[in-house]
C-alpha positions as CSV (number, residue, x, y, z in Angstrom):
1,M,90.0,85.3,108.2
2,Q,90.3,82.6,105.6
3,D,92.5,82.9,102.5
4,R,90.7,84.4,99.6
5,P,91.2,83.2,96.0
6,W,92.5,86.6,94.9
7,F,95.4,86.5,97.4
8,R,97.4,84.3,95.0
9,Y,97.6,87.2,92.6
10,Y,99.1,89.5,95.2
11,D,102.8,90.4,94.9
12,T,104.8,88.6,97.6
13,W,105.3,91.9,99.5
14,V,101.6,92.8,99.6
15,P,100.1,91.8,103.0
16,T,96.8,89.9,103.0
17,R,95.7,91.4,106.3
18,L,96.0,94.9,107.7
19,R,96.1,96.0,111.3
20,Y,94.3,99.2,112.1
21,P,94.9,101.3,115.2
22,Q,92.2,101.0,117.8
23,A,91.5,104.7,118.0
24,P,88.5,106.9,117.1
25,L,88.7,109.0,113.9
26,Q,88.7,112.2,115.8
27,D,92.0,111.3,117.4
28,F,93.7,111.2,114.0
29,L,92.3,114.6,113.1
30,R,93.4,116.0,116.5
31,V,97.0,114.7,115.9
32,A,97.1,116.0,112.3
33,A,95.8,119.4,113.4
34,N,98.5,119.6,116.1
35,V,101.4,118.3,114.0
36,A,100.6,120.1,110.7
37,P,97.9,122.6,111.3
38,D,98.4,124.6,108.1
39,K,98.8,121.6,105.8
40,T,96.0,121.0,103.4
41,A,93.5,118.4,104.5
42,I,90.9,118.9,101.8
43,N,91.2,120.4,98.3
44,Y,87.9,120.3,96.5
45,Y,87.4,122.2,93.3
46,G,90.0,124.7,94.3
47,T,88.7,125.3,97.8
48,T,91.1,124.1,100.4
49,L,90.8,123.5,104.1
50,S,93.7,123.0,106.5
51,F,93.8,120.4,109.2
52,R,93.2,123.2,111.7
53,Q,90.2,124.4,109.9
54,L,88.8,120.9,109.4
55,R,89.2,120.2,113.1
56,L,87.5,123.5,114.1
57,I,84.6,122.7,111.7
58,S,84.2,119.2,113.1
59,L,84.3,120.5,116.7
60,R,81.6,123.1,115.7
61,L,79.5,120.2,114.3
62,A,79.9,118.2,117.4
63,T,78.9,121.1,119.6
64,S,75.9,121.8,117.5
65,L,74.8,118.2,117.7
66,A,75.3,118.2,121.5
67,D,73.2,121.4,121.7
68,L,70.4,119.5,119.8
69,G,70.5,116.8,122.5
70,V,72.6,114.2,120.7
71,T,74.6,112.2,123.2
72,K,77.5,109.8,123.0
73,G,76.5,106.6,121.4
74,A,73.5,108.1,119.6
75,R,73.1,107.3,115.9
76,V,73.0,110.2,113.5
77,A,72.1,109.9,109.9
78,L,73.4,112.4,107.3
79,H,71.7,112.7,103.9
80,L,74.3,114.5,101.9
81,P,75.9,114.3,98.5
82,N,79.1,112.3,98.4
83,C,81.5,115.2,98.6
84,P,83.3,117.3,101.2
């Protein structure tokens, strides 16, 4: 990646490149649900979900999609408002 003009405005301690783990999103949720299952994952207008609850909901969604015939690698579009 080439240097971008805005990099010169960064503080010296701010990196210009970030390294991300090569792991699927569900792995992060699984780890969070195991390490801190009762910690709040989502707080939306006073309704909270713990990491355990969020993981269970995501597993239920995955199971429902599989029951509908959605397989690994398939593309699924969701038309939802931008909120949890």
